[in-house]
GUDOVO-210041 format. One line per field, with one value per residue: x, y, z of N, C-alpha, C in turn; residue number from 0; residue in three letters. Coordinates in nm, 3 decimals. Each point is the difference from the previous one (the first is absolute). Example, Ala and Ser with C-alpha at 12.3 -4.5 7.8 and 13.67 -1.06 7.14 Angstrom:
npx <- [1.319  -0.035] $
npy <- [-0.569  0.105] $
npz <- [0.780  -0.072] $
capx <- [-0.089  0.082] $
capy <- [0.119  0.119] $
capz <- [0.000  0.006] $
cpx <- [0.090  -0.077] $
cpy <- [0.120  0.109] $
cpz <- [0.000  0.073] $
resi <- [0  1] $
resn <- [ALA  SER] $
//
This chain:
npx <- [-6.932  0.090  -0.015  -0.007  0.095  0.092  -0.081  0.011  0.063  0.094  -0.076  0.097  0.082  0.000  0.050  -0.077  -0.117  0.048  -0.017  -0.123  -0.054  0.048  -0.038  -0.107  -0.019  0.018  -0.095  -0.077  0.048  -0.019  -0.007  -0.072  -0.030  0.033  -0.136  0.003  -0.097  0.054  -0.073  0.135  0.013  -0.073  0.022  0.123  -0.007  -0.064  0.116  0.065  -0.090  -0.003  0.151  0.022  -0.125  -0.033  -0.123  -0.015  -0.087  -0.096  -0.102  0.098  -0.019  0.144  -0.099  0.057  0.067  -0.122  0.080  -0.058  -0.075  -0.117  -0.012  -0.059  -0.079  -0.013  0.047  -0.063  -0.056  -0.002  -0.008  -0.097  -0.029  0.094  0.107  0.049  0.080  0.108  -0.002  -0.109  -0.102  -0.090  -0.076  -0.065  -0.069  0.047  -0.109  -0.057  -0.091  -0.034  -0.130  -0.004  -0.102  -0.066  0.092  0.096  0.047  -0.035  0.003  -0.085  -0.058  -0.036  -0.053  -0.077  -0.038  0.000  -0.075  -0.092  -0.024  -0.019  -0.060  -0.097  0.017  0.093  -0.043  0.139  -0.030  -0.100  -0.029  -0.093  -0.054  -0.092  0.008  -0.017  -0.106  -0.041  0.084  -0.079  -0.042  0.124  -0.005  -0.100  0.032  0.089  -0.103  -0.043  0.146  -0.006  -0.145  0.054  0.090  -0.086  -0.041  0.142  -0.038  -0.051  -0.048  -0.017  -0.055  -0.032  -0.035  -0.115  0.027  -0.075  0.014  0.014  0.094  0.037  -0.012  0.047  0.048  0.054  -0.047  -0.111  -0.003  -0.146  -0.090  -0.101  -0.033  -0.053  -0.030  0.001  -0.066  -0.072  0.049  0.071  0.029  0.014  0.108  0.086  -0.085  -0.019  -0.113  -0.034  -0.111  -0.094  -0.080  -0.081  -0.008  -0.133  0.065  -0.141  0.038  0.100  0.051  0.135  0.103  0.027  -0.078  -0.067  0.007  -0.010  -0.104  -0.016  0.039  -0.049  -0.050  0.081  0.038  -0.142  0.018  -0.081  -0.021  -0.097] $
npy <- [7.620  0.049  0.065  -0.121  -0.064  0.090  -0.010  -0.108  0.033  -0.010  -0.071  0.066  -0.095  0.018  -0.108  -0.047  0.052  -0.058  -0.110  0.038  0.019  -0.129  -0.074  0.055  -0.003  -0.087  0.022  0.029  -0.066  -0.082  0.091  0.077  -0.142  0.007  -0.003  -0.097  0.034  -0.098  0.091  -0.027  -0.002  0.117  0.007  -0.002  0.002  0.089  0.046  -0.017  0.030  0.089  0.047  -0.024  0.046  -0.087  0.037  -0.064  0.080  -0.051  0.089  0.058  -0.104  0.035  0.073  0.113  0.023  0.056  0.043  -0.029  0.102  -0.073  -0.099  0.071  0.050  -0.118  -0.080  0.090  0.035  -0.125  -0.007  0.122  0.007  0.142  -0.002  0.131  -0.063  0.015  -0.122  0.071  0.010  -0.009  -0.129  0.068  -0.103  -0.028  0.071  -0.079  0.080  -0.122  0.029  -0.101  -0.021  -0.140  -0.093  0.075  -0.122  0.016  -0.119  -0.009  0.094  -0.077  -0.098  0.085  0.030  -0.104  -0.030  0.124  -0.010  -0.115  0.060  0.095  -0.031  -0.086  -0.085  0.021  -0.119  0.054  -0.015  -0.069  -0.003  -0.091  0.078  -0.113  -0.049  -0.059  -0.068  -0.107  0.094  0.015  -0.143  0.071  0.103  -0.078  -0.090  0.107  0.020  -0.109  0.017  0.135  -0.041  -0.080  0.102  0.081  -0.035  0.146  -0.044  -0.130  0.093  0.053  -0.120  -0.009  -0.059  -0.100  -0.007  -0.105  0.064  0.039  0.107  -0.009  0.116  -0.039  0.113  0.023  -0.133  0.053  -0.012  -0.098  0.021  -0.115  0.068  -0.111  0.028  -0.078  0.084  -0.090  0.111  0.108  -0.049  0.091  0.049  0.062  0.033  -0.018  -0.071  0.021  -0.094  0.084  -0.125  0.082  0.133  -0.006  -0.124  0.089  -0.098  -0.002  0.088  -0.138  0.005  0.102  -0.007  -0.121  0.015  0.080  -0.060  -0.102  0.117  -0.023  -0.115  0.004  0.056  -0.080  -0.101  -0.111] $
npz <- [0.463  0.054  -0.101  -0.042  0.113  -0.023  -0.136  0.021  -0.126  0.064  0.056  0.119  0.081  0.154  0.021  -0.100  0.046  0.140  -0.046  -0.075  0.106  0.064  -0.110  -0.015  0.117  -0.011  -0.078  0.089  0.087  -0.098  -0.070  0.105  0.020  -0.124  -0.033  -0.092  -0.079  -0.015  -0.111  -0.045  0.153  0.006  -0.109  0.018  0.133  -0.013  -0.087  0.093  0.075  -0.109  0.015  0.134  0.038  0.004  0.008  0.107  0.047  -0.020  -0.052  0.102  0.031  -0.002  0.053  -0.068  0.107  -0.016  0.094  0.148  0.000  0.114  -0.079  -0.081  0.078  0.063  -0.099  -0.046  0.081  0.014  -0.143  -0.029  0.121  -0.004  0.071  0.015  -0.017  0.088  0.034  -0.014  -0.099  0.107  0.007  -0.004  -0.077  0.108  0.022  -0.037  0.075  -0.081  0.029  -0.047  -0.051  0.003  -0.092  0.048  -0.023  0.141  -0.016  -0.118  0.048  0.135  -0.053  -0.074  0.105  0.066  -0.097  0.002  0.155  -0.057  -0.093  0.072  0.099  -0.094  0.064  0.015  -0.040  -0.065  0.109  -0.080  0.104  -0.017  0.104  0.080  0.054  -0.085  -0.024  0.033  0.090  0.059  0.003  0.051  0.073  0.040  0.008  0.026  0.072  0.044  0.004  0.032  0.065  0.040  0.047  0.021  -0.123  -0.001  0.132  -0.073  -0.089  0.113  0.051  0.021  0.095  -0.028  0.137  0.067  0.053  -0.140  0.001  -0.142  -0.012  -0.117  -0.060  0.094  -0.074  -0.018  0.105  0.009  0.141  0.044  0.097  0.034  0.089  -0.100  -0.069  -0.088  -0.087  0.074  0.000  0.021  0.013  -0.114  0.065  -0.135  -0.025  0.107  -0.051  0.089  -0.009  -0.010  -0.005  -0.019  -0.069  -0.014  0.064  -0.082  0.008  0.077  -0.089  0.017  0.111  -0.015  -0.070  0.078  0.115  -0.082  0.001  0.126  -0.048  -0.018  -0.120  -0.059  0.113  -0.017] $
capx <- [-0.063  0.008  -0.096  -0.161  -0.032  0.009  -0.105  -0.104  -0.065  0.034  -0.053  0.107  -0.022  0.052  0.142  0.050  0.022  0.109  0.121  0.008  0.058  0.145  0.055  0.001  0.113  0.144  0.044  0.023  0.110  0.127  0.111  0.071  0.033  0.105  -0.045  -0.056  -0.049  0.047  -0.106  0.034  0.017  -0.121  -0.054  0.057  -0.073  -0.144  -0.006  0.033  -0.119  -0.096  0.095  0.059  -0.079  -0.133  -0.087  0.053  -0.130  -0.143  -0.045  0.097  0.151  0.032  0.012  0.116  -0.044  0.006  -0.027  -0.127  0.041  0.065  0.169  0.116  0.016  0.062  0.091  0.052  0.050  0.109  0.131  0.041  0.056  0.160  0.081  0.124  0.121  0.148  0.028  -0.104  -0.158  -0.043  -0.136  -0.060  -0.096  0.035  -0.103  -0.146  -0.079  -0.126  -0.111  -0.109  -0.095  0.039  -0.063  0.034  0.147  0.129  0.101  0.053  0.074  0.128  0.075  0.030  0.076  0.109  0.028  0.090  0.120  0.113  0.060  0.019  0.065  0.154  0.050  0.072  -0.004  -0.113  -0.090  -0.113  -0.074  -0.135  -0.045  -0.165  0.016  0.017  0.068  -0.109  -0.068  0.070  0.000  -0.098  0.093  0.107  -0.044  -0.045  0.102  0.057  -0.079  -0.008  0.124  -0.027  -0.123  0.046  0.128  0.100  0.084  0.109  0.091  0.105  0.117  -0.050  -0.010  -0.039  0.052  -0.102  -0.021  0.036  0.013  0.146  0.034  0.138  0.103  0.088  -0.012  -0.088  -0.086  -0.142  -0.014  -0.105  0.053  -0.135  0.032  0.055  0.114  0.068  0.088  -0.018  0.128  0.115  -0.104  0.052  -0.146  -0.019  -0.143  -0.067  -0.129  -0.039  -0.138  -0.108  0.065  -0.097  0.005  0.148  -0.011  0.102  0.060  0.116  0.012  0.036  0.121  0.111  0.036  0.012  0.147  0.084  0.006  0.100  0.102  -0.069  -0.002  -0.141  -0.089  -0.164] $
capy <- [-0.070  0.069  0.102  -0.053  -0.032  0.141  0.064  -0.097  -0.054  -0.162  -0.001  -0.062  0.012  0.095  -0.030  0.036  0.160  0.055  -0.039  0.089  0.143  0.012  0.004  0.155  0.068  -0.027  0.063  0.157  0.003  -0.078  0.075  0.032  -0.096  -0.067  -0.095  -0.002  -0.126  -0.078  -0.042  -0.145  -0.110  -0.019  -0.017  -0.151  -0.110  -0.034  -0.062  -0.155  -0.070  0.000  -0.075  -0.156  -0.078  -0.050  -0.089  -0.132  -0.061  0.041  0.033  0.068  -0.085  0.048  0.134  0.097  0.028  0.173  0.044  0.087  0.121  0.036  -0.079  0.075  0.132  -0.042  -0.030  0.093  0.059  -0.076  -0.014  0.092  0.095  -0.047  0.105  0.037  -0.028  0.037  -0.132  0.000  -0.014  -0.076  0.007  0.093  -0.062  -0.133  -0.119  0.003  -0.107  0.032  -0.061  -0.028  -0.089  -0.100  -0.021  0.139  -0.039  0.037  -0.119  0.005  0.151  0.015  -0.099  0.099  0.145  -0.108  -0.026  0.117  0.061  -0.100  0.027  0.130  0.094  0.050  -0.033  -0.137  -0.110  0.026  -0.115  0.025  -0.074  0.006  -0.033  -0.009  -0.070  -0.134  -0.025  -0.038  0.113  0.069  -0.049  0.040  0.112  -0.056  -0.090  0.091  0.036  -0.106  -0.032  0.081  -0.044  -0.140  0.049  0.129  -0.006  0.105  -0.022  -0.070  0.036  0.097  -0.046  -0.092  -0.132  -0.088  -0.114  -0.066  0.089  0.139  0.079  0.054  0.080  -0.017  0.097  0.056  -0.079  0.017  -0.092  0.044  -0.124  0.016  0.000  0.018  0.003  -0.128  -0.050  -0.055  0.070  0.150  0.072  0.005  0.073  0.113  0.020  0.108  0.024  -0.064  0.013  -0.119  -0.043  -0.055  0.085  0.023  -0.135  -0.057  -0.019  0.086  0.066  -0.053  -0.034  0.141  0.050  -0.081  0.033  0.164  -0.004  -0.045  0.095  0.130  0.081  0.043  0.159  0.053  -0.091  0.032] $
capz <- [0.100  0.118  -0.039  0.000  0.142  0.064  -0.076  0.047  -0.131  0.068  0.137  0.078  0.117  0.093  -0.017  -0.122  -0.015  0.055  -0.106  -0.134  0.046  0.010  -0.119  -0.016  0.107  -0.048  -0.133  0.034  0.072  -0.045  -0.045  0.123  0.085  -0.035  -0.083  -0.122  -0.069  -0.118  -0.079  -0.080  0.081  0.046  -0.116  -0.015  0.048  -0.049  -0.100  0.005  -0.003  -0.117  -0.105  0.023  0.070  -0.067  0.104  0.008  0.051  -0.016  -0.124  -0.071  -0.031  -0.126  -0.034  0.064  0.177  0.000  0.123  -0.019  0.019  0.122  0.012  -0.067  0.085  0.113  -0.028  -0.063  0.109  0.070  -0.075  -0.067  0.087  -0.003  0.049  -0.041  0.099  -0.047  -0.102  -0.092  0.034  0.054  0.051  0.101  0.118  0.033  0.109  -0.070  0.061  -0.071  0.038  -0.119  0.018  -0.082  -0.144  -0.069  -0.057  0.071  0.001  -0.153  -0.003  0.057  -0.083  -0.110  0.053  0.015  -0.110  -0.087  0.059  -0.038  -0.146  -0.053  0.135  -0.014  0.116  -0.022  0.088  0.067  0.071  0.041  0.087  0.041  0.130  0.053  0.138  -0.058  -0.152  -0.103  -0.029  -0.117  -0.146  -0.064  -0.109  -0.056  -0.084  -0.094  -0.087  -0.083  -0.076  -0.077  -0.107  -0.085  -0.110  -0.060  -0.087  -0.011  0.108  0.000  -0.108  0.052  0.070  0.109  0.011  0.143  0.078  0.084  0.125  -0.004  -0.118  0.010  -0.090  -0.034  -0.019  0.132  0.117  0.110  0.055  0.043  0.087  0.112  0.114  0.129  0.146  0.041  -0.107  0.081  0.031  -0.010  0.017  -0.120  -0.140  -0.011  -0.079  -0.056  -0.015  0.060  -0.024  0.092  -0.052  0.083  0.131  0.116  0.063  0.081  0.159  0.063  -0.115  -0.020  -0.163  -0.043  0.068  -0.051  -0.156  0.028  0.067  -0.117  -0.098  0.020  -0.092  -0.122  0.002  -0.002  0.031  0.036] $
cpx <- [0.016  -0.094  -0.142  -0.048  -0.020  -0.107  -0.156  -0.068  0.048  -0.042  0.064  -0.037  0.129  0.170  0.051  -0.022  0.129  0.139  0.013  0.033  0.140  0.090  0.004  0.081  0.135  0.070  0.026  0.119  0.135  0.122  0.094  0.002  0.107  -0.062  -0.063  -0.053  0.066  -0.098  0.020  0.011  -0.148  -0.113  0.067  -0.066  -0.136  -0.007  0.057  -0.097  -0.059  0.072  0.038  -0.078  -0.159  -0.089  0.014  -0.143  -0.135  -0.019  0.106  0.129  0.062  0.012  0.073  -0.025  0.018  -0.045  -0.133  0.048  0.090  0.142  0.100  0.026  0.104  0.143  0.093  0.066  0.112  0.116  0.022  0.051  0.129  0.038  0.143  0.103  0.117  0.016  -0.092  -0.126  -0.013  -0.153  -0.063  -0.089  0.045  -0.069  -0.137  -0.117  -0.162  -0.081  -0.135  -0.103  0.027  -0.027  0.050  0.127  0.109  0.112  0.069  0.085  0.165  0.116  0.066  0.153  0.144  0.104  0.098  0.127  0.110  0.054  0.015  0.030  0.117  0.068  0.086  -0.035  -0.135  -0.063  -0.148  -0.070  -0.157  -0.011  -0.141  0.053  0.028  0.072  -0.120  -0.064  0.100  0.025  -0.128  0.051  0.098  -0.045  -0.072  0.077  0.042  -0.093  -0.001  0.142  -0.044  -0.123  0.019  0.141  0.119  0.093  0.097  0.098  0.101  0.076  -0.084  -0.018  -0.056  0.107  -0.087  -0.052  0.011  -0.026  0.128  -0.006  0.139  0.076  0.038  -0.001  -0.068  -0.068  -0.121  -0.023  -0.127  0.069  -0.124  0.083  0.057  0.108  0.136  0.132  -0.048  0.146  0.067  -0.108  0.045  -0.102  0.024  -0.126  -0.045  -0.139  -0.065  -0.184  -0.089  0.063  -0.093  -0.002  0.101  -0.058  0.111  0.068  0.147  0.054  0.002  0.138  0.137  0.037  0.012  0.149  0.098  0.013  0.110  0.090  -0.047  -0.018  -0.146  -0.101  -0.124  -0.021] $
cpy <- [0.131  0.122  -0.030  -0.033  0.160  0.064  -0.080  -0.098  -0.202  0.033  -0.136  0.023  0.142  -0.014  0.014  0.140  0.075  -0.032  0.098  0.152  0.015  0.006  0.162  0.071  -0.042  0.034  0.169  0.007  -0.077  0.069  0.064  -0.094  -0.081  -0.155  0.035  -0.130  -0.045  -0.071  -0.124  -0.087  -0.034  -0.084  -0.172  -0.105  -0.012  -0.034  -0.156  -0.095  -0.041  -0.081  -0.133  -0.082  -0.054  -0.055  -0.147  -0.090  0.030  0.033  0.096  -0.051  -0.002  0.139  0.087  0.017  0.162  0.056  0.101  0.161  0.032  -0.109  0.081  0.114  -0.056  -0.012  0.110  0.089  -0.069  -0.002  0.124  0.116  -0.044  0.105  0.004  -0.067  0.036  -0.123  0.003  -0.032  -0.141  -0.007  0.086  -0.111  -0.153  -0.113  0.034  -0.113  0.030  -0.093  0.009  -0.090  -0.124  0.017  0.122  -0.024  0.036  -0.105  0.037  0.142  -0.022  -0.126  0.083  0.097  -0.099  -0.017  0.115  0.026  -0.106  0.049  0.146  0.084  0.024  -0.056  -0.135  -0.086  0.036  -0.110  0.049  -0.075  0.013  -0.073  -0.027  -0.077  -0.117  -0.007  -0.016  0.146  0.096  -0.062  0.033  0.111  -0.069  -0.079  0.102  0.059  -0.106  -0.026  0.122  -0.037  -0.113  0.052  0.121  -0.056  0.115  -0.029  -0.086  0.039  0.129  -0.077  -0.061  -0.143  -0.048  -0.114  -0.040  0.108  0.147  0.031  0.066  0.095  0.015  0.130  0.053  -0.107  -0.002  -0.114  0.036  -0.154  0.031  -0.008  -0.045  0.006  -0.171  -0.064  -0.048  0.101  0.142  0.053  0.021  0.093  0.136  0.077  0.177  0.039  -0.116  0.004  -0.082  -0.009  -0.016  0.030  0.000  -0.125  -0.034  0.045  0.127  0.033  -0.062  -0.038  0.144  0.047  -0.079  0.069  0.160  -0.006  -0.043  0.106  0.084  0.018  0.009  0.165  0.039  -0.101  0.047  -0.132] $
cpz <- [0.125  -0.044  0.023  0.123  0.049  -0.013  0.083  -0.103  0.040  0.140  0.063  0.151  0.037  -0.068  -0.142  -0.037  0.063  -0.099  -0.081  0.072  0.037  -0.136  -0.042  0.073  -0.032  -0.142  0.043  0.083  -0.021  -0.032  0.112  0.075  -0.067  -0.077  -0.135  -0.071  -0.128  -0.058  -0.072  0.092  0.040  -0.105  -0.047  0.046  -0.057  -0.133  -0.015  0.021  -0.093  -0.120  0.020  0.086  -0.036  0.124  -0.039  0.054  -0.051  -0.127  -0.065  -0.035  -0.126  -0.067  0.075  0.122  -0.006  0.125  -0.017  0.040  0.138  0.046  -0.094  0.079  0.116  -0.073  -0.079  0.143  0.074  -0.080  -0.054  0.105  0.052  0.112  -0.017  0.119  -0.051  -0.108  -0.124  0.047  0.029  0.026  0.101  0.101  0.004  0.075  -0.040  0.056  -0.103  0.055  -0.113  0.039  -0.053  -0.136  -0.075  -0.051  0.059  0.005  -0.134  0.003  0.068  -0.068  -0.088  0.042  0.046  -0.123  -0.067  0.086  0.008  -0.119  -0.058  0.107  0.004  0.141  -0.015  0.143  0.101  0.064  0.043  0.085  0.025  0.140  0.040  0.154  -0.051  -0.141  -0.095  -0.033  -0.100  -0.133  -0.088  -0.110  -0.062  -0.142  -0.098  -0.096  -0.095  -0.113  -0.115  -0.092  -0.090  -0.125  -0.048  -0.076  0.037  0.126  -0.028  -0.111  0.061  0.096  0.148  -0.015  0.157  0.053  0.082  0.125  -0.020  -0.187  -0.019  -0.147  -0.060  0.005  0.154  0.122  0.088  0.028  0.058  0.082  0.100  0.132  0.135  0.138  0.034  -0.094  0.091  0.040  -0.032  0.010  -0.149  -0.108  0.021  -0.125  -0.050  0.003  0.113  -0.004  0.129  -0.025  0.124  0.159  0.116  0.087  0.079  0.150  0.051  -0.115  -0.039  -0.159  -0.040  0.063  -0.053  -0.141  0.000  0.025  -0.139  -0.090  -0.005  -0.113  -0.156  0.000  -0.003  -0.014  0.007  0.056] $
resi <- [0  1  2  3  4  5  6  7  8  9  10  11  12  13  14  15  16  17  18  19  20  21  22  23  24  25  26  27  28  29  30  31  32  33  34  35  36  37  38  39  40  41  42  43  44  45  46  47  48  49  50  51  52  53  54  55  56  57  58  59  60  61  62  63  64  65  66  67  68  69  70  71  72  73  74  75  76  77  78  79  80  81  82  83  84  85  86  87  88  89  90  91  92  93  94  95  96  97  98  99  100  101  102  103  104  105  106  107  108  109  110  111  112  113  114  115  116  117  118  119  120  121  122  123  124  125  126  127  128  129  130  131  132  133  134  135  136  137  138  139  140  141  142  143  144  145  146  147  148  149  150  151  152  153  154  155  156  157  158  159  160  161  162  163  164  165  166  167  168  169  170  171  172  173  174  175  176  177  178  179  180  181  182  183  184  185  186  187  188  189  190  191  192  193  194  195  196  197  198  199  200  201  202  203  204  205  206  207  208  209  210  211  212  213  214  215  216  217  218  219  220  221] $
resn <- [UNK  UNK  UNK  UNK  UNK  UNK  UNK  UNK  UNK  UNK  UNK  UNK  UNK  UNK  UNK  UNK  UNK  UNK  UNK  UNK  UNK  UNK  UNK  UNK  UNK  UNK  UNK  UNK  UNK  UNK  UNK  UNK  UNK  UNK  UNK  UNK  UNK  UNK  UNK  UNK  UNK  UNK  UNK  UNK  UNK  UNK  UNK  UNK  UNK  UNK  UNK  UNK  UNK  UNK  UNK  UNK  UNK  UNK  UNK  UNK  UNK  UNK  UNK  UNK  UNK  UNK  UNK  UNK  UNK  UNK  UNK  UNK  UNK  UNK  UNK  UNK  UNK  UNK  UNK  UNK  UNK  UNK  UNK  UNK  UNK  UNK  UNK  UNK  UNK  UNK  UNK  UNK  UNK  UNK  UNK  UNK  UNK  UNK  UNK  UNK  UNK  UNK  UNK  UNK  UNK  UNK  UNK  UNK  UNK  UNK  UNK  UNK  UNK  UNK  UNK  UNK  UNK  UNK  UNK  UNK  UNK  UNK  UNK  UNK  UNK  UNK  UNK  UNK  UNK  UNK  UNK  UNK  UNK  UNK  UNK  UNK  UNK  UNK  UNK  UNK  UNK  UNK  UNK  UNK  UNK  UNK  UNK  UNK  UNK  UNK  UNK  UNK  UNK  UNK  UNK  UNK  UNK  UNK  UNK  UNK  UNK  UNK  UNK  UNK  UNK  UNK  UNK  UNK  UNK  UNK  UNK  UNK  UNK  UNK  UNK  UNK  UNK  UNK  UNK  UNK  UNK  UNK  UNK  UNK  UNK  UNK  UNK  UNK  UNK  UNK  UNK  UNK  UNK  UNK  UNK  UNK  UNK  UNK  UNK  UNK  UNK  UNK  UNK  UNK  UNK  UNK  UNK  UNK  UNK  UNK  UNK  UNK  UNK  UNK  UNK  UNK  UNK  UNK  UNK  UNK  UNK  UNK] $
//
């Protein structure tokens, strides 16, 4: 994908071209800067979608969820790029802003990312939150994750189950919950992954700032 964008075979806007050029620049400077690509981690999240998730709506319902090339490029970068630390390798990227047009599967992909980070990110007690101005908005992504579990038998077989207001994964005692600016409580959270939905519609950064400040005890949050 990156090669096709760079050559002009795939026509994109300025920001995508810049992201591709950053990718190639990082490849050149990574060894001297203490960074590297873990190819297995980069591919693992891509394979998770195809292996465990099926589309739940429309004419694609029931078919394996195969990410588009631009989605694969984004997730490969986020989860594949690592940095060396005295305690061991951790993710290089911990803050992602993605702006894409409507009907490009944003909510479904984010729901899949949440499920992946509950199960294959190897984080004990991982808390995943979908944050939005209103809890009802946050539930759109949460409900998509619930739908994935209900319609993807593979997820249940590895330990996912739904409760009324959260999703749980047995092995790591991890959870996924919706969180709105109007939620009854935003205290006592310890986020590993925070998904901020419809960020452009937020009047202030209260939800985002609360989620970010709750990540202090996590080694490699996003």
